[in-house]
BADRENMI-680631 format. One line per field, with one value per residue (C-alpha): residue number from 1; residue in one letter; x, y, z. Coordinates in steps of 0.1 Angstrom, whole numbers, plus 5000, padded with zeros to 4 digits. Example, Ala and Ser with C-alpha at 12.3 -4.5 7.8 and 13.67 -1.06 7.14 Angstrom:
// residues 2
n	c(1|2)
res	c(A|S)
X	c(5123|5137)
Y	c(4955|4989)
Z	c(5078|5071)
This chain:
// residues 586
n	c(1|2|3|4|5|6|7|8|9|10|11|12|13|14|15|16|17|18|19|20|21|22|23|24|25|26|27|28|29|30|31|32|33|34|35|36|37|38|39|40|41|42|43|44|45|46|47|48|49|50|51|52|53|54|55|56|57|58|59|60|61|62|63|64|65|66|67|68|69|70|71|72|73|74|75|76|77|78|79|80|81|82|83|84|85|86|87|88|89|90|91|92|93|94|95|96|97|98|99|100|101|102|103|104|105|106|107|108|109|110|111|112|113|114|115|116|117|118|119|120|121|122|123|124|125|126|127|128|129|130|131|132|133|134|135|136|137|138|139|140|141|142|143|144|145|146|147|148|149|150|151|152|153|154|155|156|157|158|159|160|161|162|163|164|165|166|167|168|169|170|171|172|173|174|175|176|177|178|179|180|181|182|183|184|185|186|187|188|189|190|191|192|193|194|195|196|197|198|199|200|201|202|203|204|205|206|207|208|209|210|211|212|213|214|215|216|217|218|219|220|221|222|223|224|225|226|227|228|229|230|231|232|233|234|235|236|237|238|239|240|241|242|243|244|245|246|247|248|249|250|251|252|253|254|255|256|257|258|259|260|261|262|263|264|265|266|267|268|269|270|271|272|273|274|275|276|277|278|279|280|281|282|283|284|285|286|287|288|289|290|291|292|293|294|295|296|297|298|299|300|301|302|303|304|305|306|307|308|309|310|311|312|313|314|315|316|317|318|319|320|321|322|323|324|325|326|327|328|329|330|331|332|333|334|335|336|337|338|339|340|341|342|343|344|345|346|347|348|349|350|351|352|353|354|355|356|357|358|359|360|361|362|363|364|365|366|367|368|369|370|371|372|373|374|375|376|377|378|379|380|381|382|383|384|385|386|387|388|389|390|391|392|393|394|395|396|397|398|399|400|401|402|403|404|405|406|407|408|409|410|411|412|413|414|415|416|417|418|419|420|421|422|423|424|425|426|427|428|429|430|431|432|433|434|435|436|437|438|439|440|441|442|443|444|445|446|447|448|449|450|451|452|453|454|455|456|457|458|459|460|461|462|463|464|465|466|467|468|469|470|471|472|473|474|475|476|477|478|479|480|481|482|483|484|485|486|487|488|489|490|491|492|493|494|495|496|497|498|499|500|501|502|503|504|505|506|507|508|509|510|511|512|513|514|515|516|517|518|519|520|521|522|523|524|525|526|527|528|529|530|531|532|533|534|535|536|537|538|539|540|541|542|543|544|545|546|547|548|549|550|551|552|553|554|555|556|557|558|559|560|561|562|563|564|565|566|567|568|569|570|571|572|573|574|575|576|577|578|579|580|581|582|583|584|585|586)
res	c(M|Q|Q|T|G|Q|I|G|T|H|S|I|R|F|P|T|R|L|K|T|Q|Q|Q|Q|F|K|Q|P|P|L|Q|L|R|R|V|F|V|Q|E|F|D|V|A|T|A|A|I|V|G|A|E|Q|T|T|N|K|F|H|I|P|K|I|L|L|P|I|S|K|P|S|W|Y|S|F|K|M|I|H|W|S|L|I|V|S|F|V|G|L|L|I|A|A|L|G|A|Y|C|G|W|F|L|F|P|T|M|V|N|K|K|V|E|E|S|V|I|I|A|D|G|S|E|Q|Y|K|R|F|V|Q|L|P|Q|P|L|T|F|K|V|Y|I|F|N|V|T|N|A|D|R|I|Q|H|G|A|I|P|I|V|K|E|V|G|P|Y|I|Y|R|Q|Y|R|R|K|K|V|K|H|F|S|R|D|G|S|K|I|S|Y|V|Q|H|Q|H|F|E|F|D|E|E|A|S|A|P|Y|T|Q|S|D|H|I|V|V|L|N|M|H|M|N|S|V|L|Q|I|A|E|N|D|P|G|L|S|L|L|L|L|H|L|N|A|N|L|K|A|V|F|N|D|P|K|S|M|F|L|D|T|T|V|R|E|F|L|F|D|G|V|R|F|C|I|N|T|N|G|I|A|K|A|I|C|N|Q|I|K|E|G|G|S|K|T|I|R|E|L|S|D|G|S|L|A|F|S|F|F|N|H|K|N|G|T|G|K|E|V|Y|E|V|H|T|G|K|G|D|A|S|R|V|L|E|I|Q|K|L|D|D|S|H|N|L|Q|V|W|L|N|G|S|E|G|E|T|S|M|C|N|Q|I|N|G|T|D|A|S|S|Y|P|P|F|R|K|R|G|D|S|M|Y|I|F|S|A|D|I|C|R|S|V|Q|L|F|Y|Q|N|D|I|Q|Y|E|G|I|P|G|F|R|Y|S|I|G|E|N|F|I|N|D|I|G|P|E|H|D|N|E|C|F|C|V|D|K|L|A|N|V|I|K|R|K|N|G|C|L|Y|A|G|A|L|D|L|T|T|C|L|D|A|P|V|I|L|T|L|P|H|M|L|G|A|S|N|E|Y|T|K|M|I|K|G|L|R|P|D|A|K|K|H|Q|T|F|V|D|V|Q|H|L|T|G|T|P|L|Q|G|G|K|R|V|Q|F|N|M|F|L|K|S|I|N|Q|I|Q|I|T|E|N|L|P|T|V|L|M|P|A|V|W|V|E|E|G|I|Q|L|N|S|E|M|V|A|F|F|K|K|K|L|I|N|S|L|R|T|L|D|I|I|H|W|A|S|L|C|G|G|I|G|V|A|S|I|C|L|I|Y|Y|I|L|Q|R|R|K|P|E|A|E|V|A|P|L|K)
X	c(7870|7875|7904|7905|7915|7919|7910|7918|7905|7879|7884|7867|7865|7866|7854|7881|7860|7855|7893|7898|7872|7890|7923|7906|7893|7928|7944|7920|7929|7954|7929|7904|7930|7940|7904|7899|7930|7923|7888|7900|7927|7904|7878|7906|7920|7886|7882|7917|7933|7961|7986|7993|8030|8049|8018|8017|7988|7993|7969|7974|7989|7961|7925|7904|7867|7864|7887|7873|7874|7897|7868|7856|7889|7891|7856|7865|7897|7877|7851|7877|7892|7858|7849|7883|7878|7843|7858|7883|7856|7836|7867|7874|7838|7840|7872|7856|7825|7843|7870|7853|7816|7804|7825|7812|7776|7781|7798|7771|7744|7763|7766|7729|7722|7746|7736|7714|7684|7651|7627|7653|7660|7694|7678|7655|7685|7704|7676|7670|7698|7684|7695|7707|7744|7758|7770|7791|7803|7830|7835|7867|7855|7879|7887|7909|7894|7902|7938|7942|7931|7963|7986|7983|7985|7949|7937|7909|7887|7868|7831|7808|7799|7767|7752|7729|7711|7719|7692|7701|7678|7686|7663|7670|7670|7675|7694|7717|7705|7725|7716|7752|7749|7724|7723|7708|7709|7714|7690|7702|7683|7698|7680|7695|7697|7692|7695|7729|7742|7734|7745|7752|7723|7720|7713|7748|7767|7801|7829|7843|7862|7840|7845|7823|7839|7874|7867|7854|7885|7909|7892|7893|7930|7940|7920|7937|7904|7889|7917|7896|7869|7893|7892|7854|7852|7872|7847|7817|7824|7799|7771|7780|7789|7768|7793|7820|7843|7868|7875|7855|7818|7796|7767|7748|7756|7723|7731|7767|7761|7727|7703|7729|7746|7729|7748|7742|7710|7692|7723|7724|7748|7784|7775|7748|7771|7796|7769|7759|7795|7796|7763|7777|7808|7789|7802|7784|7783|7765|7729|7704|7674|7638|7643|7674|7699|7727|7734|7765|7762|7787|7765|7731|7741|7743|7707|7683|7686|7720|7727|7754|7743|7761|7764|7775|7780|7752|7775|7758|7785|7811|7799|7833|7826|7792|7786|7818|7813|7815|7806|7799|7778|7783|7821|7845|7869|7868|7879|7889|7927|7956|7960|7991|8009|7994|7959|7959|7938|7959|7956|7941|7911|7904|7872|7878|7857|7823|7806|7814|7778|7788|7817|7823|7822|7849|7875|7908|7935|7962|7942|7932|7901|7889|7861|7852|7841|7824|7828|7866|7865|7889|7893|7908|7926|7920|7944|7938|7949|7937|7908|7880|7849|7818|7790|7801|7803|7838|7853|7884|7895|7907|7922|7937|7975|8000|7996|7962|7974|8008|8026|8017|8040|8062|8084|8053|8041|8009|8017|7984|7969|7992|7967|7986|7956|7965|7989|8010|8002|8023|8034|8065|8084|8070|8034|8025|8012|8033|8026|7991|7972|7953|7940|7903|7899|7891|7868|7846|7851|7863|7898|7892|7921|7917|7935|7929|7911|7933|7958|7968|8001|8003|8036|8049|8046|8009|8005|8030|8008|7977|7971|7945|7949|7950|7956|7949|7952|7926|7900|7910|7920|7896|7887|7860|7852|7838|7822|7847|7824|7795|7812|7787|7801|7799|7812|7836|7840|7853|7870|7882|7888|7881|7904|7911|7942|7939|7963|7967|7952|7964|7940|7916|7921|7903|7931|7962|7974|7965|7990|7994|7980|7960|7929|7908|7870|7852|7860|7834|7829|7806|7800|7779|7775|7753|7724|7711|7683|7706|7731|7704|7692|7728|7735|7703|7709|7746|7766|7745|7744|7782|7786|7763|7783|7815|7803|7793|7827|7848|7826|7829|7866|7877|7851|7860|7897|7891|7870|7895|7924|7908|7898|7933|7950|7927|7936|7973|7971|7952|7978|8006|7989|8010|7995|7985|8013|8007|8024|8026|8002|8019)
Y	c(7923|7956|7980|8005|8041|8068|8104|8124|8103|8085|8053|8046|8013|8012|7982|7966|7967|8004|8009|7989|8010|8041|8029|8021|8057|8071|8049|8041|8012|8018|8011|8036|8062|8059|8062|8093|8110|8104|8117|8148|8155|8152|8176|8200|8199|8206|8237|8253|8237|8220|8201|8165|8159|8126|8107|8128|8153|8187|8209|8247|8259|8284|8279|8311|8309|8337|8322|8321|8291|8291|8291|8324|8342|8329|8342|8377|8379|8368|8395|8422|8417|8419|8451|8466|8458|8474|8505|8508|8505|8533|8555|8549|8557|8589|8599|8592|8611|8641|8645|8633|8626|8656|8682|8669|8671|8706|8719|8705|8721|8754|8753|8748|8777|8803|8797|8824|8807|8824|8820|8806|8820|8832|8850|8869|8879|8889|8912|8927|8927|8912|8943|8978|8987|9013|9045|9068|9102|9122|9158|9179|9212|9241|9262|9289|9296|9334|9328|9301|9328|9346|9316|9299|9261|9247|9235|9210|9192|9160|9161|9131|9104|9113|9078|9068|9034|9024|9002|8983|8967|8952|8955|8923|8926|8890|8857|8843|8813|8788|8805|8812|8850|8876|8913|8941|8978|8989|9009|9026|9046|9065|9073|9094|9076|9103|9081|9066|9100|9119|9144|9153|9163|9171|9208|9212|9241|9233|9252|9232|9236|9250|9219|9226|9261|9247|9218|9241|9264|9235|9218|9250|9255|9219|9219|9240|9243|9261|9285|9314|9304|9314|9350|9351|9330|9356|9383|9362|9343|9364|9356|9319|9310|9333|9360|9339|9357|9328|9293|9280|9275|9278|9254|9225|9189|9181|9204|9194|9156|9151|9181|9201|9236|9257|9278|9292|9308|9332|9336|9356|9363|9348|9336|9315|9301|9292|9274|9255|9245|9232|9212|9196|9186|9156|9156|9130|9154|9183|9180|9204|9214|9220|9258|9255|9262|9236|9219|9203|9175|9148|9117|9125|9107|9075|9080|9063|9040|9038|9039|9012|8977|8949|8913|8889|8851|8832|8803|8778|8753|8769|8781|8796|8823|8834|8872|8879|8908|8897|8929|8965|8984|8954|8956|8933|8962|8998|9027|9050|9044|9044|9014|8999|9016|8992|8995|8963|8965|8975|8959|8992|8988|8952|8944|8918|8905|8913|8945|8938|8930|8894|8872|8837|8808|8783|8808|8794|8808|8828|8835|8869|8882|8912|8938|8962|8997|9018|9049|9049|9030|9003|8968|8964|8933|8922|8899|8874|8886|8862|8841|8859|8852|8874|8868|8831|8828|8819|8837|8852|8889|8905|8940|8960|8958|8985|8981|8998|9034|9034|9016|9033|9041|9025|9009|8989|8981|9000|9034|9031|9048|9079|9098|9131|9153|9181|9209|9227|9203|9183|9153|9134|9143|9113|9127|9102|9114|9106|9075|9072|9093|9084|9109|9102|9129|9106|9085|9112|9139|9162|9167|9146|9128|9095|9087|9066|9084|9111|9103|9071|9060|9090|9107|9135|9158|9158|9154|9181|9207|9200|9203|9183|9148|9119|9087|9054|9021|9005|9032|9040|9008|8990|8955|8929|8898|8870|8837|8816|8787|8807|8841|8860|8893|8895|8930|8954|8987|9002|9033|9060|9098|9123|9153|9181|9202|9238|9261|9293|9294|9317|9346|9338|9366|9348|9321|9343|9339|9303|9277|9246|9218|9185|9196|9169|9171|9140|9104|9076|9041|9019|8986|8962|8946|8916|8923|8900|8887|8877|8863|8841|8830|8823|8801|8782|8775|8767|8770|8748|8721|8723|8719|8689|8672|8682|8666|8634|8634|8637|8616|8587|8592|8597|8573|8545|8549|8550|8518|8500|8511|8500|8466|8461|8470|8445|8418|8424|8423|8390|8375|8385|8374|8345|8310|8299|8283|8247|8224|8186|8166|8152)
Z	c(4542|4559|4565|4592|4589|4614|4612|4643|4672|4651|4633|4599|4582|4544|4525|4504|4473|4476|4478|4447|4428|4440|4427|4394|4391|4399|4373|4343|4322|4294|4266|4280|4284|4248|4236|4258|4247|4210|4213|4233|4207|4178|4194|4203|4167|4153|4175|4176|4146|4165|4143|4143|4139|4140|4152|4183|4190|4207|4226|4231|4262|4267|4254|4251|4250|4223|4198|4162|4140|4110|4085|4100|4095|4060|4053|4067|4046|4016|4020|4028|3993|3977|3995|3987|3950|3951|3968|3940|3914|3932|3933|3896|3888|3908|3891|3856|3865|3881|3854|3823|3824|3845|3827|3794|3806|3820|3789|3767|3789|3788|3751|3748|3771|3755|3719|3705|3688|3680|3710|3734|3768|3757|3728|3753|3774|3742|3731|3766|3792|3824|3844|3834|3832|3855|3838|3861|3850|3868|3858|3861|3874|3866|3896|3881|3847|3847|3854|3827|3802|3811|3809|3843|3848|3851|3884|3883|3909|3903|3911|3909|3903|3885|3881|3854|3847|3811|3796|3764|3740|3706|3676|3657|3619|3608|3613|3586|3566|3586|3619|3628|3625|3638|3629|3650|3659|3695|3714|3747|3773|3802|3834|3862|3895|3921|3951|3940|3928|3961|3971|3935|3912|3875|3884|3898|3882|3868|3850|3821|3789|3761|3741|3711|3705|3711|3687|3659|3662|3661|3632|3612|3621|3610|3578|3550|3533|3562|3568|3555|3580|3609|3598|3600|3632|3652|3642|3646|3679|3697|3674|3670|3706|3726|3734|3752|3776|3779|3767|3796|3801|3832|3827|3845|3845|3827|3798|3795|3794|3778|3772|3753|3755|3728|3703|3668|3680|3656|3634|3602|3574|3578|3613|3598|3571|3598|3617|3586|3582|3618|3613|3581|3600|3613|3649|3670|3700|3680|3669|3654|3675|3663|3662|3639|3667|3675|3708|3721|3746|3756|3756|3741|3708|3729|3741|3717|3688|3672|3635|3634|3623|3641|3630|3657|3659|3676|3688|3666|3655|3678|3712|3720|3694|3707|3705|3686|3663|3627|3609|3616|3590|3566|3569|3586|3594|3603|3581|3609|3614|3591|3568|3552|3524|3499|3513|3534|3566|3596|3630|3643|3619|3629|3648|3675|3704|3718|3727|3765|3774|3776|3767|3751|3776|3786|3797|3808|3831|3814|3782|3769|3752|3732|3735|3709|3719|3693|3715|3709|3675|3684|3699|3733|3746|3781|3800|3828|3862|3889|3902|3920|3940|3936|3960|3961|3924|3911|3881|3865|3865|3833|3828|3800|3794|3788|3751|3753|3750|3767|3739|3707|3678|3652|3678|3690|3654|3658|3643|3625|3657|3650|3629|3634|3629|3654|3649|3675|3703|3727|3706|3694|3663|3644|3649|3676|3710|3741|3761|3776|3751|3719|3693|3685|3660|3631|3653|3667|3641|3670|3684|3715|3732|3751|3783|3814|3843|3859|3831|3848|3833|3810|3801|3823|3793|3799|3837|3847|3830|3852|3889|3907|3891|3915|3895|3913|3896|3918|3910|3874|3857|3834|3846|3843|3865|3843|3853|3833|3824|3809|3800|3821|3834|3872|3878|3862|3845|3813|3825|3801|3802|3774|3771|3746|3740|3750|3732|3714|3679|3652|3644|3673|3698|3728|3727|3724|3760|3767|3778|3757|3778|3776|3794|3812|3807|3820|3828|3827|3841|3821|3837|3857|3892|3891|3914|3942|3920|3893|3917|3932|3897|3886|3918|3914|3877|3877|3909|3930|3904|3900|3937|3938|3911|3929|3961|3942|3925|3957|3979|3955|3949|3985|3999|3975|3982|4019|4020|3997|4019|4052|4038|4022|4055|4073|4048|4052|4090|4089|4067|4090|4122|4139|4142|4177|4197|4208|4233|4233|4255|4285)
């Protein structure tokens, strides 16, 4: 049976059976359609997670080829939480190491390195400083000496610095039985540094106060037992002091500072007796020469092996006390300044701190520390100022406070410094000097007055009587930069000035027209600047290790927190992601 169709002008005949099959493909049997739909829905549900609700299957409106199966999303969320937890553990470990473990390890290592034990590296550094200290001397040259003799106000001009390398070596006597103390005597040696001092040389001529003659005259005036000596001194000045024409001396830097200005040369009779009296006075600045004459020099007594026996703490048992002076000449205190009315040791005679060659470790911001200076017979308190960087090495800066020599007297509870050994000088009614000056007569056995360089911060009673002073806090203040962890000094300077009153002395003709004035002589800076070799050594041994530990600390802490945060954010985003929208199958 055939049917005829027409396309265009052509006729086509279709078999009846073929048409029936075509109709069958267009409309599959109901049972087959149900099986197909069920299989399609099950496959679709397995792939895209379509829901089956009320016995009716749905398929998504849009099917994307890159869609991930649900088990994959669950796996990623699962691992994101694990990685986040691991990141937190790493951060916690970094925090623990950086703030607890590493500091403990470093502190223990520092303690081991600073304790002075026989044969250790620290012992070798203790006995011989790794590098010399710098000793700078500035001299006040007097420009109108002749006019001062007739009452004019002195005019001075600073010359220098004359720079010396100060080598220190300790001669160890013994350790205590428990190893916590070590006693020694100090040996010092000065070498002039021509290159650093240029254009100044030790041969430079200077005009300065004749300090040894002025000292002898004032000591005789202030000691009632020597009042008779003044009568003979006036008649024998020529024989004792080489025929002086004024109270000022024309000499060289070398003689004034170290070699010595000679006097008492070939004396006889009363002049020789006076010279013997001077020699027995025991001044540190006057020594006897091989020919029997005497010589005055400012610093020669510091050149060579000292007589004082120091006992200091080794740090054993308490590293924070390393190098603290325990005894000086077998005594815990000085006997230089005034004591209490009942004999109790005053604060002025207490020995505190180190000798300034090094300091105890583990310094903290805002604290203070002490140094003891045998040159001025007293302990000096240093106060924290600010953080510093020296050649890439971090540290703290310390400097003296106003209580050093500006605040002295009963109103400051330190009247023990008011020895009141000088007569007819510029001082307060209670015997104390005005602010900014300290009488060292009992310390040096000479009427020397201590101030800061250029009388920085000193009372107007002293500064108005001198022309040529140029005080500058940046140049003249004592300071020290310390590596706070180890106590190593990085740079700094102990800056002080030595002066002497110039005045008219009864029965001494050469002084009769002199003004009463505090006359500056020299100021010195004793300190250190860590050289490049020591800086490199210090960085290698400590700073680089600290930086490495710091990197580990912050890398672990920040990296761990970063990883944990990213994974946690990913987890939250996955939890908030909307489910795929589906539509019913039509």
